[in-house]
C-alpha positions as CSV (number, residue, x, y, z in Angstrom):
1,M,0.0,0.0,0.0
2,K,1.3,3.6,-0.8
3,T,2.3,5.5,2.2
4,I,2.2,9.3,2.8
5,V,4.1,10.7,5.9
6,I,2.9,13.9,7.4
7,A,5.4,15.6,9.8
8,G,3.5,17.8,12.3
9,G,0.3,16.3,11.1
10,S,-1.8,16.4,14.3
11,G,-3.1,19.9,13.6
12,F,-6.1,21.0,11.5
13,L,-4.4,20.8,8.1
14,G,-2.7,17.5,9.0
15,Q,-6.0,15.9,9.9
16,V,-7.7,17.2,6.7
17,L,-5.0,15.5,4.6
18,E,-5.0,12.3,6.7
19,N,-8.7,11.9,6.3
20,Y,-8.7,12.6,2.6
21,F,-5.7,10.4,1.7
22,T,-6.9,7.5,4.0
23,K,-10.3,7.5,2.2
24,I,-8.7,7.2,-1.3
25,G,-6.5,4.2,-0.2
26,Y,-3.2,5.5,1.2
27,T,-1.6,4.6,4.4
28,V,-1.0,7.9,6.3
29,K,1.7,8.1,8.9
30,I,1.9,11.1,11.3
31,L,5.2,12.3,12.8
32,T,4.2,13.8,16.0
33,R,5.5,14.5,19.6
34,Y,2.5,13.0,21.1
35,P,1.6,9.7,19.3
36,K,-2.0,8.6,20.0
37,K,-3.2,6.6,17.0
38,E,-2.0,3.4,15.2
39,Y,-0.1,5.2,12.6
40,D,1.4,7.9,14.7
41,V,5.2,7.8,14.9
42,Y,7.1,9.6,17.6
43,W,9.7,12.3,16.7
44,D,11.0,15.4,18.4
45,A,11.4,17.4,15.2
46,N,15.0,18.0,16.0
47,T,17.0,14.8,15.9
48,L,17.4,11.7,13.8
49,G,15.9,8.5,15.2
50,K,13.8,5.5,14.5
51,W,11.1,7.6,12.8
52,T,13.4,7.9,9.7
53,I,12.4,4.4,8.7
54,V,8.9,5.4,7.8
55,L,10.3,7.7,5.0
56,E,11.6,4.7,3.1
57,D,9.9,4.1,-0.1
58,S,7.0,6.5,0.7
59,E,5.0,8.2,-1.9
60,A,5.3,11.7,-0.2
61,L,6.6,13.5,2.8
62,I,4.4,16.5,3.6
63,N,6.0,18.8,6.2
64,L,3.5,21.0,8.2
65,T,5.7,21.4,11.3
66,G,5.7,24.8,13.0
67,K,4.4,26.7,16.0
68,S,1.2,28.5,15.2
69,V,1.6,32.2,14.3
70,D,-1.7,32.8,16.1
71,C,0.0,34.1,19.2
72,R,1.6,37.4,20.5
73,Y,4.9,38.1,18.9
74,T,7.0,38.1,22.1
75,D,10.7,37.3,21.7
76,K,10.1,33.8,23.1
77,N,7.3,33.0,20.7
78,K,9.2,34.5,17.7
79,K,12.1,32.2,18.5
80,E,9.8,29.2,18.8
81,I,8.0,30.1,15.5
82,Y,11.3,30.3,13.8
83,D,13.1,27.3,15.4
84,S,10.2,25.0,14.9
85,R,10.1,25.6,11.1
86,I,13.8,25.7,10.5
87,N,14.9,22.7,12.7
88,S,12.2,20.4,11.5
89,T,13.0,21.1,7.8
90,Q,16.6,20.7,8.4
91,I,16.3,17.3,10.1
92,L,13.8,16.0,7.4
93,G,16.2,17.1,4.7
94,K,19.1,15.1,6.4
95,A,16.8,12.1,6.9
96,I,15.9,12.1,3.1
97,Q,19.4,12.2,2.2
98,L,20.1,9.1,4.4
99,C,17.2,7.0,2.8
100,E,18.0,4.2,0.4
101,Q,14.6,4.7,-1.1
102,P,13.7,8.2,-0.3
103,P,10.2,9.7,-0.7
104,K,9.2,10.4,-4.3
105,V,8.2,13.9,-3.3
106,W,8.9,16.3,-0.4
107,M,6.3,19.0,0.1
108,N,7.2,21.7,2.5
109,A,4.6,24.2,3.9
110,S,5.2,27.8,3.5
111,T,2.7,30.7,3.5
112,A,1.0,33.1,1.1
113,T,1.9,35.6,3.6
114,I,5.5,35.8,2.2
115,Y,4.2,38.4,-0.3
116,R,4.1,42.1,0.5
117,Y,0.9,43.9,1.6
118,S,-1.1,44.5,-1.7
119,L,-4.5,45.9,-2.5
120,D,-3.8,46.1,-6.3
121,K,-1.0,44.0,-7.6
122,K,-1.7,40.3,-7.9
123,M,1.0,38.2,-6.6
124,T,1.9,35.1,-8.6
125,E,4.7,32.7,-8.1
126,I,6.7,34.3,-10.8
127,N,5.9,38.1,-10.4
128,G,5.0,38.2,-6.7
129,E,6.9,40.7,-4.6
130,I,8.3,39.2,-1.4
131,G,7.7,41.5,1.7
132,D,9.9,42.3,4.7
133,D,8.4,42.0,8.2
134,F,8.6,39.3,10.9
135,S,6.2,36.8,9.4
136,M,7.4,37.3,5.8
137,N,11.1,36.9,6.9
138,I,10.1,33.6,8.7
139,A,8.7,32.3,5.4
140,K,11.8,33.4,3.6
141,S,14.1,31.6,6.0
142,W,11.9,28.6,5.9
143,E,12.1,28.3,2.2
144,K,15.8,29.0,2.1
145,E,16.3,26.0,4.5
146,F,14.3,23.8,2.4
147,N,16.0,24.9,-0.9
148,Q,19.5,24.1,0.4
149,F,18.9,20.4,0.3
150,D,19.9,18.7,-2.8
151,T,17.6,15.6,-3.0
152,H,18.1,14.3,-6.5
153,K,15.8,11.3,-6.0
154,T,13.1,13.3,-4.4
155,R,11.3,16.2,-6.2
156,K,10.6,19.2,-4.0
157,I,7.5,21.4,-3.7
158,I,6.9,24.5,-1.7
159,L,3.3,25.1,-0.7
160,R,2.6,28.8,-0.3
161,T,-0.7,28.2,1.4
162,S,-3.3,30.9,2.0
163,I,-5.9,31.0,4.7
164,V,-7.6,27.4,4.7
165,L,-11.3,27.5,5.6
166,G,-12.6,24.3,7.0
167,K,-15.6,22.9,8.8
168,N,-13.8,21.8,12.0
169,G,-10.7,24.0,12.2
170,G,-8.8,27.0,10.9
171,A,-9.9,30.6,10.6
172,F,-13.5,30.0,9.8
173,I,-14.6,28.9,13.3
174,P,-13.6,32.2,15.0
175,L,-15.0,34.2,12.2
176,K,-18.4,32.3,12.3
177,T,-18.5,32.8,16.1
178,L,-17.9,36.6,15.7
179,A,-20.7,36.8,13.2
180,K,-23.1,34.8,15.5
181,L,-22.4,37.3,18.3
182,G,-23.2,40.2,16.1
183,L,-19.6,41.2,15.9
184,G,-19.0,40.1,12.3
185,G,-18.4,43.5,10.7
186,N,-15.4,44.8,8.9
187,Q,-12.1,44.3,10.6
188,G,-10.1,47.5,10.1
189,R,-11.0,49.3,7.0
190,G,-12.4,46.1,5.4
191,N,-10.6,46.6,2.1
192,Q,-7.7,44.3,2.8
193,K,-7.6,41.4,0.4
194,V,-8.2,37.9,1.7
195,S,-6.6,35.0,-0.1
196,F,-8.3,31.7,1.0
197,I,-9.0,28.2,-0.1
198,H,-11.7,25.6,0.9
199,E,-10.2,22.6,2.9
200,K,-11.4,20.3,0.0
201,D,-9.7,22.2,-2.7
202,F,-6.5,22.4,-0.5
203,V,-6.3,18.6,-0.3
204,R,-7.2,18.2,-4.0
205,A,-4.4,20.6,-4.9
206,V,-2.0,18.6,-2.8
207,E,-3.1,15.4,-4.5
208,F,-2.9,17.2,-8.0
209,I,0.7,18.0,-7.5
210,L,1.5,14.7,-6.0
211,N,0.2,12.8,-9.1
212,R,2.2,15.0,-11.6
213,P,5.8,13.9,-11.5
214,N,6.9,16.8,-13.8
215,L,5.9,19.5,-11.2
216,N,8.3,21.0,-8.8
217,G,9.1,24.2,-7.2
218,I,6.7,26.9,-5.7
219,F,2.9,26.7,-5.7
220,N,0.5,29.3,-4.4
221,V,-2.3,27.3,-2.9
222,T,-5.3,29.6,-2.9
223,V,-8.4,30.5,-5.0
224,P,-7.9,32.4,-8.3
225,N,-9.9,35.4,-7.1
226,P,-9.1,36.7,-3.6
227,T,-12.1,38.4,-1.8
228,N,-11.7,41.2,0.7
229,N,-12.5,41.4,4.5
230,M,-15.7,43.3,4.0
231,I,-17.2,40.7,1.5
232,L,-15.9,37.9,3.7
233,M,-17.7,39.0,6.8
234,K,-20.8,40.1,4.8
235,T,-21.0,36.7,3.2
236,I,-20.7,34.8,6.6
237,R,-23.4,37.1,8.1
238,K,-25.6,36.5,5.2
239,K,-25.3,32.8,5.3
240,I,-25.9,32.4,9.0
241,G,-28.9,34.8,8.8
242,M,-27.3,37.6,11.0
243,P,-28.7,40.9,9.8
244,F,-26.0,43.1,11.3
245,G,-22.4,43.0,12.4
246,L,-20.4,45.5,14.4
247,S,-17.1,46.6,12.8
248,H,-13.9,46.7,14.5
249,P,-11.6,49.7,13.9
250,K,-7.9,49.2,14.1
251,W,-7.5,50.6,17.7
252,L,-10.2,48.2,19.0
253,L,-8.6,45.2,17.1
254,K,-5.4,46.0,18.9
255,I,-7.0,45.8,22.3
256,G,-8.9,42.6,21.4
257,A,-5.7,41.0,20.0
258,K,-3.9,41.7,23.3
259,I,-6.8,40.1,25.3
260,I,-6.9,36.9,23.1
261,K,-3.1,36.8,22.9
262,T,-2.8,37.2,19.0
263,E,-1.6,39.8,16.5
264,T,-3.8,42.2,14.4
265,E,-1.8,41.4,11.3
266,L,-3.6,38.1,11.0
267,V,-6.8,40.0,9.9
268,L,-5.3,43.3,8.8
269,K,-2.7,42.0,6.3
270,S,-3.8,42.3,2.6
271,R,-3.0,39.0,0.8
272,N,-3.6,39.3,-3.0
273,V,-2.2,36.0,-4.1
274,I,-3.0,34.1,-7.3
275,P,-2.5,30.3,-8.0
276,E,-1.0,30.9,-11.4
277,R,1.0,27.6,-11.7
278,L,-2.0,25.5,-10.5
279,L,-4.2,27.2,-13.1
280,Q,-1.5,26.8,-15.9
281,N,-1.3,23.1,-15.1
282,G,-5.0,22.5,-15.4
283,F,-6.2,22.4,-11.8
284,S,-9.9,23.2,-11.4
285,F,-11.4,24.5,-8.2
286,K,-14.6,23.1,-6.8
287,H,-15.1,26.2,-4.5
288,P,-13.5,29.1,-6.3
289,T,-15.6,31.9,-4.6
290,I,-16.3,33.0,-1.1
291,E,-20.0,32.4,-1.7
292,T,-19.6,28.7,-2.7
293,T,-17.1,28.1,0.1
294,I,-19.0,29.5,3.0
295,S,-22.2,27.8,1.7
296,D,-20.5,24.5,1.6
297,L,-18.9,24.9,5.1
298,L,-22.3,25.6,6.7
299,N,-24.1,22.9,4.8
C-alpha cells in the first residue's frame, strides 16, 4: 500500500490531509511529539531517530511542522516560531538524504503571507513581490532552509498556502463565532484582500501536485480570485442569517488581540495571491468563490 508521511500532522491541516488520503487508499503516517493513534510515529522534530524508517519508499513526505503564528509576537514566541520551522525542515532534509529509497516527493509548507501587503498588484509565483516583516522573513528563512537540500531522487514542492477555511478548524470557526455574536463587521477598513482556499480544494491541490511527477518548485495554494475582508464578513453574516455585524476599527482590534493573545496582522494584512501555476497546469477549483466556500462549510 502507498504511504504518505505527514510531519507535524496532528493539527487542523494534517487531519484534513490524513482523512482525505486515507479515504482514497493511502496509508498515512503522522510524525508527532504525542503519538495517540495506530499510525502515529514519535519524533522530536529536532534529531534523527527510528522515525526515519517510515520515510523509506514512501510516496510523499508533507511537512507542516511549525508553532502556530496565532500568538503574541513576544521574543520567546518569535524564537519558537522560527526554530520549529527551520529545525524540522533541516532534520527532514538530512533524513531524506540518508534514505536508500527516499520519498518520491517532499512538500514543505510555506505561506502566502510571504508576499508584501497589496491591494492592487496580484502576486503570482513568478511576479509576486516578497515582503519584509517578521512573518514574511520567517517564510523566507523557511524556504531557504528547504532549498538548500539537494535531494536528486526526491522532487521538491513549496506550498505557499493561503488561509484554509474548514468545517472543524482553521480561521472559519472564530469568524463564524464573531458573526453569530453580532460582531461580524469589517475588521479594520475592510478593504484588505483575503486569499483563501476551501479545505477540500486544499487537499485536492496537494493530490494534484503529488500525481504529476513533472511538477516541482513553488505553488500558491489559494483560490484564483481573492475576496476582501468586508465581503468575507458580509457573506458569513448573510449565510448564517445575522442581519448586522459591528465593525472593529484598528484601535479596537489591537486591544482585542492583546486580550486573546494574538496579533492584528492576521486579519489586517492584505493578501492578494494568485495560484498561477496550479491554473496553468489545469487544476480546477470546486469552490472558487467565497460564496460557494461558505455555503458548503455551513451545509
